[in-house]
C-alpha positions as a LaTeX table, in Angstrom:
\begin{tabular}{lrrr}
\hline
Residue & $x$ (\AA) & $y$ (\AA) & $z$ (\AA) \\
\hline
Met1 & 11.30 & $-14.96$ & $-0.28$ \\
Ala2 & 8.81 & $-15.37$ & 2.56 \\
Arg3 & 5.23 & $-15.82$ & 1.42 \\
His4 & 3.88 & $-13.58$ & 4.19 \\
Asn5 & 4.63 & $-10.54$ & 2.01 \\
Tyr6 & 4.12 & $-11.40$ & $-1.63$ \\
Val7 & 3.13 & $-9.21$ & $-4.57$ \\
Ser8 & 2.56 & $-10.34$ & $-8.16$ \\
Val9 & 1.71 & $-7.72$ & $-10.79$ \\
Ile10 & 1.59 & $-7.25$ & $-14.53$ \\
Ala11 & 2.10 & $-3.58$ & $-15.39$ \\
Phe12 & 3.34 & $-1.23$ & $-18.07$ \\
Val13 & 6.23 & 1.20 & $-17.75$ \\
Arg14 & 4.83 & 4.67 & $-17.03$ \\
Lys15 & 8.14 & 6.50 & $-16.55$ \\
Glu16 & 11.62 & 5.64 & $-17.73$ \\
Pro17 & 13.83 & 4.07 & $-15.05$ \\
Lys18 & 16.26 & 6.27 & $-13.14$ \\
Phe19 & 19.48 & 5.18 & $-11.50$ \\
Lys20 & 21.84 & 6.65 & $-8.93$ \\
Asp21 & 24.88 & 5.63 & $-6.93$ \\
Thr22 & 24.45 & 5.43 & $-3.17$ \\
Ile23 & 26.58 & 4.42 & $-0.21$ \\
Asp24 & 25.12 & 0.91 & $-0.50$ \\
Gly25 & 25.74 & 0.71 & $-4.25$ \\
Arg26 & 23.74 & 1.42 & $-7.39$ \\
Ser27 & 19.96 & 1.72 & $-7.05$ \\
Gly28 & 17.14 & 2.09 & $-9.55$ \\
Ile29 & 13.52 & 3.21 & $-9.56$ \\
Ile30 & 10.86 & 2.80 & $-12.23$ \\
Gly31 & 7.29 & 4.09 & $-12.46$ \\
Leu32 & 4.66 & 1.51 & $-13.38$ \\
Thr33 & 0.88 & 1.26 & $-13.88$ \\
Thr34 & $-1.38$ & $-1.74$ & $-13.40$ \\
Ile35 & $-5.15$ & $-2.15$ & $-12.99$ \\
Met36 & $-7.53$ & $-3.49$ & $-10.39$ \\
Ser37 & $-8.20$ & $-7.18$ & $-10.85$ \\
Gly38 & $-11.59$ & $-8.49$ & $-11.98$ \\
Arg39 & $-12.35$ & $-10.33$ & $-8.75$ \\
Asp40 & $-14.75$ & $-8.60$ & $-6.34$ \\
Tyr41 & $-13.66$ & $-5.08$ & $-7.19$ \\
Asn42 & $-17.17$ & $-3.89$ & $-8.12$ \\
Lys43 & $-18.36$ & $-4.85$ & $-4.64$ \\
Ala44 & $-15.42$ & $-3.18$ & $-2.96$ \\
Thr45 & $-15.07$ & 0.03 & $-4.92$ \\
Thr46 & $-16.11$ & 3.28 & $-3.30$ \\
Gly47 & $-15.46$ & 5.78 & $-6.04$ \\
Tyr48 & $-12.36$ & 7.10 & $-4.28$ \\
Gln49 & $-10.08$ & 4.41 & $-5.66$ \\
Leu50 & $-8.59$ & 4.71 & $-9.10$ \\
Asn51 & $-9.20$ & 1.98 & $-11.68$ \\
Ser52 & $-5.56$ & 2.23 & $-12.73$ \\
Val53 & $-2.91$ & 1.82 & $-10.05$ \\
Ser54 & 0.36 & 3.72 & $-10.41$ \\
Phe55 & 3.28 & 2.69 & $-8.23$ \\
Cys56 & 7.07 & 2.53 & $-8.15$ \\
Ala57 & 9.45 & $-0.40$ & $-8.05$ \\
Arg58 & 12.86 & 0.06 & $-6.43$ \\
Ser59 & 15.84 & $-2.26$ & $-6.42$ \\
Gln60 & 19.55 & $-2.52$ & $-5.69$ \\
Glu61 & 19.93 & $-6.01$ & $-7.18$ \\
Lys62 & 22.27 & $-6.04$ & $-10.17$ \\
Glu63 & 20.16 & $-8.57$ & $-12.07$ \\
Ile64 & 17.03 & $-6.45$ & $-11.66$ \\
Leu65 & 18.86 & $-3.21$ & $-12.47$ \\
Asp66 & 20.24 & $-4.71$ & $-15.70$ \\
Ile67 & 16.69 & $-5.54$ & $-16.83$ \\
Met68 & 15.40 & $-2.11$ & $-15.75$ \\
Asp69 & 18.07 & $-0.49$ & $-17.89$ \\
Thr70 & 16.62 & $-2.09$ & $-21.03$ \\
Leu71 & 12.99 & $-1.06$ & $-20.42$ \\
Glu72 & 11.15 & 1.65 & $-22.31$ \\
Val73 & 7.88 & 3.48 & $-21.69$ \\
Leu74 & 4.82 & 1.27 & $-22.43$ \\
Asp75 & 6.75 & $-1.99$ & $-22.09$ \\
Ile76 & 4.67 & $-4.64$ & $-20.30$ \\
Val77 & 6.48 & $-6.31$ & $-17.40$ \\
Glu78 & 5.68 & $-9.04$ & $-14.90$ \\
Ile79 & 6.96 & $-8.57$ & $-11.36$ \\
Thr80 & 7.00 & $-10.74$ & $-8.27$ \\
Gly81 & 8.36 & $-9.30$ & $-5.07$ \\
Phe82 & 7.28 & $-7.77$ & $-1.79$ \\
Leu83 & 5.55 & $-4.60$ & $-0.62$ \\
Ala84 & 8.02 & $-2.31$ & 1.12 \\
Thr85 & 7.59 & 0.90 & 3.09 \\
Arg86 & 9.95 & 3.50 & 4.42 \\
Glu87 & 9.47 & 6.74 & 6.33 \\
Lys88 & 9.64 & 9.93 & 4.33 \\
Asp89 & 9.73 & 13.53 & 5.46 \\
Lys90 & 6.92 & 14.94 & 3.30 \\
Lys91 & 6.67 & 18.70 & 2.84 \\
Ala92 & 4.26 & 21.11 & 1.15 \\
Glu93 & 4.65 & 24.77 & 0.21 \\
Cys94 & 2.24 & 27.32 & 1.66 \\
Pro95 & 0.35 & 29.06 & $-1.19$ \\
Asn96 & 0.15 & 32.26 & 0.86 \\
Cys97 & 3.74 & 32.90 & 1.94 \\
Gly98 & 5.70 & 30.20 & 0.12 \\
Ala99 & 7.12 & 28.65 & 3.28 \\
Ser100 & 7.86 & 24.92 & 3.22 \\
Asn101 & 5.97 & 23.01 & 5.93 \\
Arg102 & 6.78 & 19.51 & 7.14 \\
Arg103 & 3.82 & 17.16 & 7.31 \\
Ile104 & 4.62 & 16.01 & 10.83 \\
Asp105 & 4.45 & 19.63 & 12.05 \\
Ala106 & 1.72 & 21.14 & 9.86 \\
Cys107 & $-0.82$ & 18.41 & 9.11 \\
Val108 & $-3.96$ & 18.66 & 11.25 \\
Ala109 & $-6.07$ & 15.93 & 9.58 \\
His110 & $-7.29$ & 13.33 & 12.08 \\
Gly111 & $-5.35$ & 15.02 & 14.87 \\
Lys112 & $-1.60$ & 15.12 & 15.31 \\
Val113 & 0.10 & 12.79 & 12.86 \\
Lys114 & 2.80 & 10.44 & 14.08 \\
Ser115 & 5.20 & 10.59 & 11.15 \\
Gly116 & 6.21 & 12.61 & 8.13 \\
Gly117 & 4.58 & 10.01 & 5.91 \\
Asn118 & 5.48 & 6.71 & 4.28 \\
Glu119 & 6.78 & 5.87 & 0.84 \\
Ile120 & 5.26 & 2.60 & $-0.40$ \\
Phe121 & 6.83 & 0.68 & $-3.25$ \\
Ile122 & 7.46 & $-2.78$ & $-4.69$ \\
Tyr123 & 10.85 & $-4.43$ & $-4.26$ \\
Pro124 & 11.13 & $-6.93$ & $-7.14$ \\
Ile125 & 12.52 & $-10.42$ & $-6.76$ \\
Thr126 & 11.83 & $-11.23$ & $-10.41$ \\
Leu127 & 11.29 & $-8.83$ & $-13.31$ \\
Arg128 & 10.44 & $-10.02$ & $-16.83$ \\
Leu129 & 9.61 & $-8.20$ & $-20.04$ \\
Lys130 & 6.32 & $-9.56$ & $-21.40$ \\
Lys131 & 5.47 & $-7.36$ & $-24.37$ \\
Lys132 & 6.33 & $-4.11$ & $-26.11$ \\
Cys133 & 3.40 & $-1.79$ & $-26.82$ \\
Glu134 & 3.12 & 1.14 & $-29.18$ \\
Thr135 & 0.28 & 2.98 & $-27.44$ \\
Glu136 & $-1.15$ & 3.33 & $-23.95$ \\
Gln137 & $-4.44$ & 1.89 & $-25.21$ \\
Glu138 & $-2.64$ & $-1.26$ & $-26.36$ \\
Ala139 & $-0.97$ & $-1.53$ & $-22.96$ \\
Phe140 & $-4.27$ & $-1.21$ & $-21.08$ \\
Glu141 & $-5.93$ & $-3.73$ & $-23.40$ \\
Tyr142 & $-3.22$ & $-6.25$ & $-22.56$ \\
Leu143 & $-3.69$ & $-5.65$ & $-18.83$ \\
His144 & $-7.46$ & $-6.08$ & $-19.05$ \\
Ala145 & $-7.01$ & $-9.29$ & $-21.05$ \\
Asn146 & $-4.90$ & $-10.59$ & $-18.13$ \\
Lys147 & $-6.77$ & $-8.85$ & $-15.31$ \\
Glu148 & $-7.13$ & $-11.96$ & $-13.15$ \\
Asp149 & $-3.33$ & $-12.15$ & $-12.76$ \\
Ala150 & $-2.50$ & $-8.45$ & $-13.08$ \\
Asn151 & $-2.67$ & $-7.44$ & $-9.43$ \\
Arg152 & $-2.38$ & $-9.82$ & $-6.48$ \\
Val153 & $-1.14$ & $-9.25$ & $-2.93$ \\
Phe154 & $-0.79$ & $-11.67$ & 0.01 \\
Leu155 & 0.17 & $-10.30$ & 3.43 \\
Leu156 & 0.60 & $-11.83$ & 6.88 \\
Gly157 & 1.05 & $-9.42$ & 9.76 \\
Asn158 & $-0.11$ & $-7.96$ & 13.06 \\
Leu159 & $-2.27$ & $-4.86$ & 13.51 \\
Thr160 & $-0.25$ & $-1.93$ & 14.85 \\
Gly161 & $-3.36$ & $-0.41$ & 16.44 \\
Pro162 & $-7.14$ & $-0.78$ & 16.61 \\
Pro163 & $-9.02$ & $-0.70$ & 13.27 \\
Ile164 & $-10.59$ & 2.57 & 12.14 \\
Ser165 & $-14.07$ & 2.66 & 10.63 \\
Gly166 & $-15.88$ & 5.21 & 8.51 \\
Val167 & $-18.42$ & 5.66 & 5.75 \\
Leu168 & $-18.27$ & 6.98 & 2.19 \\
Gln169 & $-20.82$ & 7.84 & $-0.49$ \\
Asn170 & $-23.09$ & 9.76 & 1.92 \\
Gly171 & $-23.10$ & 6.97 & 4.45 \\
Lys172 & $-23.91$ & 4.18 & 1.99 \\
Lys173 & $-20.49$ & 2.51 & 1.87 \\
Pro174 & $-18.80$ & 1.52 & 5.17 \\
Tyr175 & $-15.07$ & 0.95 & 5.28 \\
Thr176 & $-12.48$ & $-0.24$ & 7.77 \\
Arg177 & $-8.79$ & 0.52 & 7.57 \\
Phe178 & $-5.91$ & $-0.83$ & 9.63 \\
Gln179 & $-2.12$ & $-0.84$ & 9.49 \\
Leu180 & $-0.07$ & $-4.02$ & 9.53 \\
Ala181 & 3.42 & $-4.66$ & 10.83 \\
Ile182 & 5.12 & $-7.24$ & 8.60 \\
Asn183 & 8.55 & $-8.58$ & 9.51 \\
Arg184 & 10.83 & $-9.78$ & 6.76 \\
Lys185 & 14.36 & $-11.01$ & 6.25 \\
Tyr186 & 16.15 & $-10.92$ & 2.93 \\
Cys187 & 19.62 & $-11.38$ & 1.56 \\
Pro188 & 20.56 & $-9.64$ & $-1.72$ \\
Lys189 & 21.78 & $-11.97$ & $-4.43$ \\
Gly190 & 25.53 & $-12.29$ & $-4.26$ \\
Gly191 & 25.62 & $-10.94$ & $-0.70$ \\
Asn192 & 26.23 & $-12.62$ & 2.65 \\
Glu193 & 24.47 & $-10.24$ & 5.02 \\
Val194 & 20.86 & $-10.95$ & 6.01 \\
Tyr195 & 18.77 & $-7.82$ & 6.49 \\
Glu196 & 15.84 & $-7.59$ & 8.90 \\
Arg197 & 13.19 & $-4.89$ & 8.83 \\
Thr198 & 9.50 & $-4.24$ & 9.37 \\
Asp199 & 7.11 & $-2.79$ & 6.77 \\
Tyr200 & 3.87 & $-0.97$ & 7.63 \\
Pro201 & 1.31 & $-1.05$ & 4.80 \\
Trp202 & $-2.29$ & 0.15 & 5.23 \\
Val203 & $-5.13$ & $-2.23$ & 4.40 \\
Tyr204 & $-8.71$ & $-1.25$ & 3.51 \\
Ser205 & $-11.89$ & $-3.33$ & 3.41 \\
Tyr206 & $-15.35$ & $-2.19$ & 2.32 \\
Gly207 & $-19.02$ & $-3.11$ & 2.63 \\
Asp208 & $-20.19$ & $-5.97$ & 4.83 \\
Lys209 & $-16.64$ & $-7.31$ & 5.08 \\
Ser210 & $-15.47$ & $-4.04$ & 6.61 \\
Ile211 & $-18.11$ & $-4.29$ & 9.35 \\
Glu212 & $-16.95$ & $-7.80$ & 10.19 \\
Asp213 & $-13.32$ & $-6.67$ & 10.25 \\
Phe214 & $-14.08$ & $-3.74$ & 12.56 \\
Gln215 & $-16.03$ & $-5.94$ & 14.98 \\
Asn216 & $-13.40$ & $-8.68$ & 15.17 \\
Leu217 & $-10.01$ & $-7.02$ & 14.85 \\
Glu218 & $-7.96$ & $-5.24$ & 17.47 \\
Lys219 & $-4.38$ & $-4.19$ & 18.09 \\
Gly220 & $-1.98$ & $-7.11$ & 17.88 \\
Ala221 & $-4.32$ & $-9.39$ & 15.90 \\
Leu222 & $-2.57$ & $-11.64$ & 13.39 \\
Val223 & $-4.29$ & $-11.65$ & 9.99 \\
Phe224 & $-3.74$ & $-12.98$ & 6.49 \\
Ile225 & $-4.80$ & $-10.68$ & 3.66 \\
Asp226 & $-5.73$ & $-11.82$ & 0.17 \\
Gly227 & $-6.03$ & $-8.63$ & $-1.81$ \\
Ala228 & $-4.66$ & $-6.24$ & $-4.40$ \\
Leu229 & $-2.80$ & $-2.97$ & $-4.71$ \\
Gln230 & $-5.11$ & 0.03 & $-4.84$ \\
Ala231 & $-4.40$ & 3.70 & $-5.49$ \\
Arg232 & $-6.42$ & 6.30 & $-3.65$ \\
Lys233 & $-6.63$ & 10.07 & $-3.84$ \\
Phe234 & $-6.37$ & 11.93 & $-0.54$ \\
Lys235 & $-6.55$ & 15.45 & 0.82 \\
Glu236 & $-4.92$ & 16.68 & 4.01 \\
Gln237 & $-5.15$ & 20.05 & 5.70 \\
Tyr238 & $-1.99$ & 21.90 & 6.73 \\
Val239 & $-1.53$ & 24.98 & 8.89 \\
Cys240 & 1.48 & 27.05 & 7.88 \\
Gly241 & 3.95 & 27.46 & 10.72 \\
Thr242 & 5.08 & 30.82 & 9.34 \\
Cys243 & 1.90 & 32.75 & 8.48 \\
Gly244 & $-0.83$ & 30.56 & 10.03 \\
Gln245 & $-2.64$ & 30.06 & 6.70 \\
Glu246 & $-4.69$ & 26.85 & 6.37 \\
Tyr247 & $-4.38$ & 25.07 & 3.03 \\
Asp248 & $-5.14$ & 21.71 & 1.43 \\
Val249 & $-2.52$ & 19.26 & 0.22 \\
Arg250 & $-3.68$ & 16.70 & $-2.31$ \\
Gly251 & $-1.96$ & 13.54 & $-3.45$ \\
Arg252 & $-2.19$ & 9.84 & $-4.16$ \\
Thr253 & $-1.23$ & 6.91 & $-2.02$ \\
Leu254 & $-0.71$ & 3.18 & $-2.51$ \\
Glu255 & $-2.54$ & 0.78 & $-0.21$ \\
Val256 & $-3.90$ & $-2.77$ & $-0.14$ \\
Leu257 & $-7.54$ & $-3.59$ & $-0.83$ \\
Ser258 & $-8.55$ & $-6.70$ & 1.12 \\
Tyr259 & $-10.81$ & $-9.11$ & $-0.73$ \\
Asp260 & $-10.57$ & $-11.55$ & 2.18 \\
Thr261 & $-9.27$ & $-11.05$ & 5.73 \\
Glu262 & $-8.51$ & $-14.27$ & 7.58 \\
Tyr263 & $-8.33$ & $-13.93$ & 11.36 \\
Leu264 & $-5.48$ & $-16.17$ & 12.51 \\
Arg265 & $-5.00$ & $-15.01$ & 16.08 \\
Leu266 & $-6.84$ & $-12.45$ & 18.18 \\
Pro267 & $-5.24$ & $-11.00$ & 21.36 \\
Asn268 & $-8.43$ & $-11.40$ & 23.44 \\
Pro269 & $-10.47$ & $-14.22$ & 21.89 \\
Ile270 & $-13.15$ & $-14.19$ & 24.60 \\
Gly271 & $-16.67$ & $-14.44$ & 23.18 \\
Lys272 & $-19.65$ & $-12.28$ & 24.00 \\
Asp273 & $-21.52$ & $-15.23$ & 25.48 \\
Glu274 & $-18.68$ & $-15.82$ & 27.93 \\
Glu275 & $-18.65$ & $-12.14$ & 28.88 \\
Glu276 & $-22.41$ & $-12.17$ & 29.48 \\
Glu277 & $-22.09$ & $-15.34$ & 31.58 \\
Asp278 & $-19.45$ & $-13.67$ & 33.78 \\
Asp279 & $-21.67$ & $-10.60$ & 34.21 \\
Asn280 & $-24.64$ & $-12.75$ & 35.29 \\
Thr281 & $-22.48$ & $-14.57$ & 37.83 \\
Glu282 & $-21.39$ & $-11.30$ & 39.42 \\
Glu283 & $-25.01$ & $-10.14$ & 39.75 \\
\hline
\end{tabular}
């Protein structure tokens, strides 16, 4: 597995695994919960993130599916794998007339959206049972005892567009967010075909680091992210295509919190001093 998209988490089973047969074979999904690591989270937190991080793991690998099939709610597992995304046609029902509205048509937040939304999940390469717990408190205590290793993400990719900045907590907490394009190749165990695809996770940075990211990054920049999975609540506004009613749609999303953003290659690495020198020459 390429190290430019690497996730390592310790989590407990939140929902029992589900399986189904598809054209490509049997697939499984399991709901999991981990926590934020104990690194620089207190400096990064804004109050919008959730201390616990719920996410899903999906797989079509027989070895992984066999282990999934043995898991029960509150089992502690250790997963290594990669962060995967896929487009999803999200919909929400109008509370006024009951009509179903597609996000790509009805969502007005931040202008016209470009897609119906993304599903973000972990694709495991390894999955191991670590411990069986009797209560959720016991499971969380185990995670906090291993918080340094519970939630780690390493990404290498290019920005799909310019970074976006904003402020939270009444202007006291700046943030920068940007989307990465991460290419990967993988071959399922026992298979001969190599698959190629691109994943598009969103990355957030906060505080002084976010200001530095916004000032330095631009579309096409190659960056390395040392971070963690984070869950965030969101609210979007829809306009019903049937009755014209405006209504809010709330949910949760999975993203990456950047503890450190390393700038590996910038599209236009010209410095301000050089720009000022050129301007003086022209005058």
